[in-house]
N, CA, C and O atoms as CSV, one atom per row, in Angstrom:
chain,resi,resn,atom,element,x,y,z
A,1,MET,N,N,0.838,-1.196,0.000
A,1,MET,CA,C,0.000,0.000,0.000
A,1,MET,C,C,0.876,1.250,0.000
A,1,MET,O,O,1.963,1.274,0.578
A,2,ASN,N,N,0.373,2.279,-0.662
A,2,ASN,CA,C,1.098,3.538,-0.743
A,2,ASN,C,C,0.317,4.599,0.039
A,2,ASN,O,O,-0.804,4.956,-0.322
A,3,PHE,N,N,0.923,5.083,1.094
A,3,PHE,CA,C,0.256,6.056,1.956
A,3,PHE,C,C,0.652,7.499,1.648
A,3,PHE,O,O,0.239,8.414,2.360
A,4,SER,N,N,1.431,7.711,0.620
A,4,SER,CA,C,1.930,9.056,0.312
A,4,SER,C,C,0.792,10.058,0.110
A,4,SER,O,O,0.827,11.156,0.664
A,5,GLY,N,N,-0.197,9.692,-0.666
A,5,GLY,CA,C,-1.318,10.596,-0.927
A,5,GLY,C,C,-2.086,10.946,0.328
A,5,GLY,O,O,-2.483,12.094,0.526
A,6,ILE,N,N,-2.294,9.944,1.182
A,6,ILE,CA,C,-3.012,10.180,2.445
A,6,ILE,C,C,-2.191,11.094,3.353
A,6,ILE,O,O,-2.734,12.003,3.980
A,7,ILE,N,N,-0.886,10.850,3.422
A,7,ILE,CA,C,-0.012,11.672,4.255
A,7,ILE,C,C,-0.015,13.118,3.765
A,7,ILE,O,O,-0.144,14.047,4.563
A,8,LEU,N,N,0.126,13.307,2.463
A,8,LEU,CA,C,0.148,14.662,1.913
A,8,LEU,C,C,-1.209,15.351,2.038
A,8,LEU,O,O,-1.277,16.545,2.328
A,9,GLY,N,N,-2.269,14.613,1.822
A,9,GLY,CA,C,-3.604,15.185,1.977
A,9,GLY,C,C,-3.869,15.621,3.408
A,9,GLY,O,O,-4.406,16.702,3.648
A,10,ALA,N,N,-3.489,14.775,4.356
A,10,ALA,CA,C,-3.673,15.113,5.769
A,10,ALA,C,C,-2.810,16.307,6.153
A,10,ALA,O,O,-3.239,17.179,6.909
A,11,THR,N,N,-1.594,16.338,5.628
A,11,THR,CA,C,-0.704,17.470,5.902
A,11,THR,C,C,-1.297,18.764,5.370
A,11,THR,O,O,-1.293,19.780,6.065
A,12,ALA,N,N,-1.802,18.738,4.153
A,12,ALA,CA,C,-2.418,19.937,3.579
A,12,ALA,C,C,-3.619,20.381,4.410
A,12,ALA,O,O,-3.790,21.570,4.677
A,13,PHE,N,N,-4.440,19.429,4.813
A,13,PHE,CA,C,-5.632,19.732,5.619
A,13,PHE,C,C,-5.247,20.386,6.938
A,13,PHE,O,O,-5.811,21.414,7.313
A,14,VAL,N,N,-4.291,19.797,7.638
A,14,VAL,CA,C,-3.867,20.318,8.943
A,14,VAL,C,C,-3.172,21.670,8.782
A,14,VAL,O,O,-3.400,22.583,9.575
A,15,THR,N,N,-2.333,21.799,7.768
A,15,THR,CA,C,-1.607,23.050,7.559
A,15,THR,C,C,-2.562,24.193,7.247
A,15,THR,O,O,-2.415,25.286,7.794
A,16,ILE,N,N,-3.518,23.962,6.395
A,16,ILE,CA,C,-4.520,24.994,6.094
A,16,ILE,C,C,-5.282,25.355,7.361
A,16,ILE,O,O,-5.545,26.529,7.621
A,17,GLY,N,N,-5.636,24.347,8.144
A,17,GLY,CA,C,-6.336,24.585,9.404
A,17,GLY,C,C,-5.521,25.397,10.389
A,17,GLY,O,O,-6.071,26.220,11.120
A,18,LEU,N,N,-4.216,25.176,10.417
A,18,LEU,CA,C,-3.341,25.930,11.321
A,18,LEU,C,C,-3.110,27.355,10.839
A,18,LEU,O,O,-3.014,28.276,11.649
A,19,PHE,N,N,-3.021,27.542,9.542
A,19,PHE,CA,C,-2.749,28.874,9.008
A,19,PHE,C,C,-3.948,29.802,9.127
A,19,PHE,O,O,-3.771,31.020,9.154
A,20,HIS,N,N,-5.153,29.271,9.199
A,20,HIS,CA,C,-6.348,30.122,9.322
A,20,HIS,C,C,-6.265,31.016,10.557
A,20,HIS,O,O,-6.373,32.234,10.418
A,21,PRO,N,N,-6.078,30.463,11.763
A,21,PRO,CA,C,-5.972,31.359,12.929
A,21,PRO,C,C,-4.688,32.186,12.947
A,21,PRO,O,O,-4.672,33.278,13.515
A,22,ILE,N,N,-3.620,31.689,12.341
A,22,ILE,CA,C,-2.380,32.469,12.276
A,22,ILE,C,C,-2.607,33.751,11.488
A,22,ILE,O,O,-2.147,34.820,11.889
A,23,VAL,N,N,-3.320,33.647,10.364
A,23,VAL,CA,C,-3.614,34.836,9.550
A,23,VAL,C,C,-4.512,35.799,10.311
A,23,VAL,O,O,-4.299,37.011,10.266
A,24,ILE,N,N,-5.504,35.279,11.002
A,24,ILE,CA,C,-6.419,36.139,11.766
A,24,ILE,C,C,-5.657,36.901,12.844
A,24,ILE,O,O,-5.837,38.108,13.001
A,25,LYS,N,N,-4.813,36.201,13.582
A,25,LYS,CA,C,-4.031,36.846,14.645
A,25,LYS,C,C,-3.004,37.818,14.070
A,25,LYS,O,O,-2.799,38.898,14.623
A,26,ALA,N,N,-2.365,37.450,12.978
A,26,ALA,CA,C,-1.374,38.344,12.361
A,26,ALA,C,C,-2.027,39.647,11.922
A,26,ALA,O,O,-1.473,40.724,12.145
A,27,GLU,N,N,-3.197,39.560,11.301
A,27,GLU,CA,C,-3.892,40.773,10.866
A,27,GLU,C,C,-4.335,41.580,12.081
A,27,GLU,O,O,-4.258,42.809,12.065
A,28,TYR,N,N,-4.794,40.913,13.125
A,28,TYR,CA,C,-5.294,41.598,14.320
A,28,TYR,C,C,-4.173,42.399,14.988
A,28,TYR,O,O,-4.366,43.561,15.345
A,29,TYR,N,N,-3.020,41.785,15.152
A,29,TYR,CA,C,-1.934,42.435,15.879
A,29,TYR,C,C,-1.015,43.294,15.017
A,29,TYR,O,O,-0.492,44.299,15.497
A,30,PHE,N,N,-0.809,42.924,13.766
A,30,PHE,CA,C,0.170,43.619,12.940
A,30,PHE,C,C,-0.412,44.267,11.684
A,30,PHE,O,O,0.232,45.122,11.077
A,31,GLY,N,N,-1.613,43.871,11.292
A,31,GLY,CA,C,-2.206,44.394,10.067
A,31,GLY,C,C,-1.623,43.706,8.845
A,31,GLY,O,O,-0.819,42.780,8.956
A,32,LYS,N,N,-2.037,44.168,7.695
A,32,LYS,CA,C,-1.596,43.519,6.460
A,32,LYS,C,C,-0.133,43.801,6.154
A,32,LYS,O,O,0.443,43.177,5.263
A,33,GLU,N,N,0.484,44.746,6.891
A,33,GLU,CA,C,1.878,45.101,6.637
A,33,GLU,C,C,2.853,43.963,6.948
A,33,GLU,O,O,4.026,44.044,6.584
A,34,CYS,N,N,2.392,42.921,7.606
A,34,CYS,CA,C,3.277,41.782,7.908
A,34,CYS,C,C,3.269,40.753,6.774
A,34,CYS,O,O,3.751,39.635,6.953
A,35,TRP,N,N,2.733,41.119,5.624
A,35,TRP,CA,C,2.665,40.182,4.495
A,35,TRP,C,C,4.043,39.688,4.099
A,35,TRP,O,O,4.189,38.544,3.669
A,36,TRP,N,N,5.051,40.527,4.236
A,36,TRP,CA,C,6.410,40.163,3.823
A,36,TRP,C,C,6.973,39.013,4.656
A,36,TRP,O,O,7.831,38.272,4.176
A,37,VAL,N,N,6.502,38.852,5.900
A,37,VAL,CA,C,6.950,37.729,6.727
A,37,VAL,C,C,6.489,36.419,6.086
A,37,VAL,O,O,7.252,35.456,6.003
A,38,PHE,N,N,5.237,36.394,5.635
A,38,PHE,CA,C,4.718,35.204,4.958
A,38,PHE,C,C,5.444,34.982,3.630
A,38,PHE,O,O,5.699,33.841,3.246
A,39,ALA,N,N,5.776,36.074,2.928
A,39,ALA,CA,C,6.498,35.944,1.659
A,39,ALA,C,C,7.884,35.352,1.877
A,39,ALA,O,O,8.296,34.444,1.155
A,40,LEU,N,N,8.606,35.866,2.876
A,40,LEU,CA,C,9.938,35.335,3.164
A,40,LEU,C,C,9.882,33.872,3.609
A,40,LEU,O,O,10.712,33.058,3.203
A,41,ALA,N,N,8.901,33.550,4.440
A,41,ALA,CA,C,8.741,32.162,4.877
A,41,ALA,C,C,8.425,31.268,3.687
A,41,ALA,O,O,8.969,30.170,3.574
A,42,GLY,N,N,7.553,31.727,2.804
A,42,GLY,CA,C,7.199,30.954,1.616
A,42,GLY,C,C,8.395,30.733,0.709
A,42,GLY,O,O,8.590,29.636,0.187
A,43,ILE,N,N,9.190,31.768,0.523
A,43,ILE,CA,C,10.392,31.632,-0.307
A,43,ILE,C,C,11.377,30.671,0.351
A,43,ILE,O,O,11.963,29.817,-0.314
A,44,GLY,N,N,11.552,30.817,1.656
A,44,GLY,CA,C,12.460,29.929,2.376
A,44,GLY,C,C,12.036,28.474,2.304
A,44,GLY,O,O,12.860,27.593,2.057
A,45,PHE,N,N,10.748,28.220,2.520
A,45,PHE,CA,C,10.248,26.843,2.420
A,45,PHE,C,C,10.371,26.312,0.991
A,45,PHE,O,O,10.677,25.138,0.785
A,46,SER,N,N,10.132,27.177,0.012
A,46,SER,CA,C,10.252,26.746,-1.390
A,46,SER,C,C,11.685,26.325,-1.715
A,46,SER,O,O,11.917,25.298,-2.353
A,47,ILE,N,N,12.622,27.126,-1.271
A,47,ILE,CA,C,14.027,26.788,-1.501
A,47,ILE,C,C,14.391,25.503,-0.768
A,47,ILE,O,O,15.065,24.633,-1.320
A,48,ALA,N,N,13.943,25.392,0.474
A,48,ALA,CA,C,14.229,24.178,1.254
A,48,ALA,C,C,13.663,22.941,0.570
A,48,ALA,O,O,14.313,21.896,0.538
A,49,ALA,N,N,12.452,23.053,0.021
A,49,ALA,CA,C,11.826,21.905,-0.645
A,49,ALA,C,C,12.645,21.424,-1.836
A,49,ALA,O,O,12.626,20.239,-2.170
A,50,LEU,N,N,13.358,22.336,-2.469
A,50,LEU,CA,C,14.187,21.963,-3.615
A,50,LEU,C,C,15.383,21.095,-3.219
A,50,LEU,O,O,15.875,20.306,-4.026
A,51,PHE,N,N,15.841,21.241,-1.996
A,51,PHE,CA,C,17.061,20.565,-1.570
A,51,PHE,C,C,16.829,19.332,-0.703
A,51,PHE,O,O,17.783,18.635,-0.359
A,52,VAL,N,N,15.582,19.054,-0.347
A,52,VAL,CA,C,15.275,17.863,0.456
A,52,VAL,C,C,15.112,16.677,-0.490
A,52,VAL,O,O,14.332,16.729,-1.440
A,53,LYS,N,N,15.845,15.629,-0.221
A,53,LYS,CA,C,15.836,14.470,-1.126
A,53,LYS,C,C,14.583,13.606,-0.980
A,53,LYS,O,O,14.111,13.029,-1.960
A,54,ASP,N,N,14.049,13.515,0.222
A,54,ASP,CA,C,12.865,12.684,0.451
A,54,ASP,C,C,11.640,13.339,-0.185
A,54,ASP,O,O,11.330,14.497,0.095
A,55,THR,N,N,10.960,12.603,-1.024
A,55,THR,CA,C,9.836,13.161,-1.787
A,55,THR,C,C,8.697,13.613,-0.890
A,55,THR,O,O,8.138,14.690,-1.094
A,56,ILE,N,N,8.351,12.811,0.090
A,56,ILE,CA,C,7.225,13.174,0.959
A,56,ILE,C,C,7.575,14.410,1.789
A,56,ILE,O,O,6.771,15.337,1.892
A,57,LEU,N,N,8.761,14.426,2.373
A,57,LEU,CA,C,9.166,15.582,3.179
A,57,LEU,C,C,9.280,16.837,2.310
A,57,LEU,O,O,8.870,17.919,2.731
A,58,SER,N,N,9.824,16.703,1.121
A,58,SER,CA,C,9.905,17.833,0.208
A,58,SER,C,C,8.506,18.349,-0.139
A,58,SER,O,O,8.292,19.558,-0.225
A,59,SER,N,N,7.572,17.445,-0.334
A,59,SER,CA,C,6.191,17.839,-0.640
A,59,SER,C,C,5.548,18.550,0.543
A,59,SER,O,O,4.831,19.533,0.361
A,60,ILE,N,N,5.796,18.066,1.742
A,60,ILE,CA,C,5.245,18.702,2.939
A,60,ILE,C,C,5.797,20.121,3.082
A,60,ILE,O,O,5.057,21.052,3.399
A,61,ILE,N,N,7.089,20.276,2.848
A,61,ILE,CA,C,7.691,21.605,2.912
A,61,ILE,C,C,7.113,22.501,1.814
A,61,ILE,O,O,6.900,23.693,2.036
A,62,GLY,N,N,6.861,21.940,0.644
A,62,GLY,CA,C,6.219,22.698,-0.433
A,62,GLY,C,C,4.811,23.125,-0.061
A,62,GLY,O,O,4.391,24.234,-0.391
A,63,ILE,N,N,4.085,22.266,0.616
A,63,ILE,CA,C,2.742,22.623,1.092
A,63,ILE,C,C,2.833,23.796,2.055
A,63,ILE,O,O,2.039,24.733,1.973
A,64,LEU,N,N,3.793,23.749,2.964
A,64,LEU,CA,C,3.998,24.870,3.888
A,64,LEU,C,C,4.304,26.156,3.123
A,64,LEU,O,O,3.781,27.221,3.450
A,65,ALA,N,N,5.154,26.047,2.103
A,65,ALA,CA,C,5.515,27.225,1.312
A,65,ALA,C,C,4.287,27.871,0.692
A,65,ALA,O,O,4.103,29.085,0.781
A,66,PHE,N,N,3.456,27.066,0.071
A,66,PHE,CA,C,2.316,27.656,-0.623
A,66,PHE,C,C,1.192,28.057,0.315
A,66,PHE,O,O,0.357,28.887,-0.046
A,67,CYS,N,N,1.153,27.491,1.502
A,67,CYS,CA,C,0.234,28.008,2.523
A,67,CYS,C,C,0.687,29.403,2.964
A,67,CYS,O,O,-0.140,30.275,3.225
A,68,CYS,N,N,1.998,29.605,3.046
A,68,CYS,CA,C,2.520,30.938,3.366
A,68,CYS,C,C,2.152,31.930,2.271
A,68,CYS,O,O,1.711,33.042,2.559
A,69,PHE,N,N,2.333,31.530,1.015
A,69,PHE,CA,C,1.991,32.422,-0.092
A,69,PHE,C,C,0.495,32.747,-0.109
A,69,PHE,O,O,0.113,33.893,-0.342
A,70,TRP,N,N,-0.341,31.753,0.134
A,70,TRP,CA,C,-1.784,31.984,0.152
A,70,TRP,C,C,-2.174,32.886,1.316
A,70,TRP,O,O,-3.144,33.639,1.225
A,71,SER,N,N,-1.423,32.812,2.402
A,71,SER,CA,C,-1.713,33.634,3.572
A,71,SER,C,C,-1.555,35.114,3.273
A,71,SER,O,O,-2.204,35.941,3.914
A,72,ILE,N,N,-0.710,35.467,2.319
A,72,ILE,CA,C,-0.575,36.870,1.920
A,72,ILE,C,C,-1.907,37.373,1.385
A,72,ILE,O,O,-2.378,38.443,1.771
A,73,HIS,N,N,-2.508,36.599,0.496
A,73,HIS,CA,C,-3.835,36.953,-0.030
A,73,HIS,C,C,-4.848,37.035,1.109
A,73,HIS,O,O,-5.663,37.957,1.160
A,74,GLU,N,N,-4.792,36.077,2.008
A,74,GLU,CA,C,-5.768,36.036,3.103
A,74,GLU,C,C,-5.604,37.199,4.073
A,74,GLU,O,O,-6.592,37.638,4.663
A,75,LEU,N,N,-4.393,37.712,4.258
A,75,LEU,CA,C,-4.201,38.887,5.112
A,75,LEU,C,C,-4.997,40.073,4.578
A,75,LEU,O,O,-5.673,40.770,5.334
A,76,PHE,N,N,-4.909,40.291,3.280
A,76,PHE,CA,C,-5.634,41.408,2.674
A,76,PHE,C,C,-7.147,41.160,2.717
A,76,PHE,O,O,-7.927,42.089,2.925
A,77,ALA,N,N,-7.549,39.913,2.522
A,77,ALA,CA,C,-8.974,39.575,2.616
A,77,ALA,C,C,-9.464,39.707,4.057
A,77,ALA,O,O,-10.596,40.126,4.297
A,78,GLN,N,N,-8.613,39.351,5.009
A,78,GLN,CA,C,-8.996,39.458,6.418
A,78,GLN,C,C,-9.207,40.914,6.813
A,78,GLN,O,O,-10.107,41.225,7.594
A,79,GLU,N,N,-8.385,41.799,6.279
A,79,GLU,CA,C,-8.573,43.221,6.558
A,79,GLU,C,C,-9.955,43.677,6.091
A,79,GLU,O,O,-10.629,44.440,6.783
A,80,LYS,N,N,-10.371,43.211,4.925
A,80,LYS,CA,C,-11.699,43.566,4.410
A,80,LYS,C,C,-12.800,42.969,5.285
A,80,LYS,O,O,-13.825,43.609,5.518
A,81,ARG,N,N,-12.589,41.748,5.770
A,81,ARG,CA,C,-13.581,41.123,6.655
A,81,ARG,C,C,-13.706,41.898,7.962
A,81,ARG,O,O,-14.803,42.021,8.506
A,82,VAL,N,N,-12.593,42.418,8.471
A,82,VAL,CA,C,-12.625,43.224,9.692
A,82,VAL,C,C,-13.398,44.514,9.435
A,82,VAL,O,O,-14.215,44.926,10.259
A,83,LYS,N,N,-13.140,45.156,8.287
A,83,LYS,CA,C,-13.848,46.401,7.950
A,83,LYS,C,C,-15.351,46.180,7.816
A,83,LYS,O,O,-16.141,47.077,8.109
A,84,LYS,N,N,-15.748,44.982,7.372
A,84,LYS,CA,C,-17.171,44.659,7.256
A,84,LYS,C,C,-17.790,44.314,8.608
A,84,LYS,O,O,-19.009,44.191,8.722
A,85,GLY,N,N,-16.951,44.160,9.632
A,85,GLY,CA,C,-17.446,43.839,10.964
A,85,GLY,C,C,-17.585,42.353,11.226
A,85,GLY,O,O,-18.161,41.962,12.241
A,86,TRP,N,N,-17.078,41.525,10.350
A,86,TRP,CA,C,-17.184,40.081,10.520
A,86,TRP,C,C,-16.210,39.559,11.570
A,86,TRP,O,O,-16.440,38.512,12.174
A,87,PHE,N,N,-15.117,40.297,11.782
A,87,PHE,CA,C,-14.118,39.956,12.789
A,87,PHE,C,C,-13.823,41.208,13.598
A,87,PHE,O,O,-13.967,42.316,13.082
A,88,PRO,N,N,-13.410,41.060,14.861
A,88,PRO,CA,C,-13.142,42.250,15.672
A,88,PRO,C,C,-11.873,42.967,15.224
A,88,PRO,O,O,-10.897,42.343,14.808
A,89,ALA,N,N,-11.916,44.288,15.320
A,89,ALA,CA,C,-10.740,45.104,15.028
A,89,ALA,C,C,-9.956,45.282,16.320
A,89,ALA,O,O,-10.543,45.325,17.401
A,90,ASN,N,N,-8.661,45.384,16.220
A,90,ASN,CA,C,-7.820,45.618,17.384
A,90,ASN,C,C,-7.856,47.098,17.715
A,90,ASN,O,O,-7.380,47.912,16.923
A,91,PRO,N,N,-8.408,47.471,18.865
A,91,PRO,CA,C,-8.501,48.901,19.186
A,91,PRO,C,C,-7.127,49.526,19.463
A,91,PRO,O,O,-6.993,50.749,19.405
A,92,ASN,N,N,-6.129,48.730,19.755
A,92,ASN,CA,C,-4.793,49.247,20.056
A,92,ASN,C,C,-3.916,49.389,18.822
A,92,ASN,O,O,-2.836,49.976,18.892
A,93,LYS,N,N,-4.371,48.856,17.695
A,93,LYS,CA,C,-3.592,48.951,16.469
A,93,LYS,C,C,-3.868,50.298,15.823
A,93,LYS,O,O,-5.020,50.721,15.722
A,94,LYS,N,N,-2.798,50.980,15.382
A,94,LYS,CA,C,-3.014,52.288,14.753
A,94,LYS,C,C,-3.788,52.126,13.459
A,94,LYS,O,O,-3.642,51.128,12.753
A,95,LYS,N,N,-4.600,53.103,13.161
A,95,LYS,CA,C,-5.454,53.044,11.962
A,95,LYS,C,C,-4.619,53.085,10.702
A,95,LYS,O,O,-3.618,53.797,10.616
A,96,GLN,N,N,-5.054,52.302,9.719
A,96,GLN,CA,C,-4.384,52.258,8.423
A,96,GLN,C,C,-5.046,53.254,7.488
A,96,GLN,O,O,-6.245,53.512,7.591
A,97,ALA,N,N,-4.272,53.804,6.588
A,97,ALA,CA,C,-4.815,54.781,5.637
A,97,ALA,C,C,-5.669,54.125,4.608
A,97,ALA,O,O,-6.206,54.800,3.729
């Protein structure tokens, strides 16, 4: 039996689930200006995935990379959700222009 697909599918599911609250908290405390942290992490994971010889581990690192890249989009979307009142705004965060 080959469990690679199940392992990668479960990894993607869990990683997406973990990144959802990370994006919400990042937007709450830092705003969308922290997008570059996700970009750097995504680039770093992408480079790391290129050099890992194990296919499953390389794929898992690639999943992490693209979850970081997708989180950039979600940061900007989360800001819009906050403006619509769907999520609480941080009263201590300075207002964005």
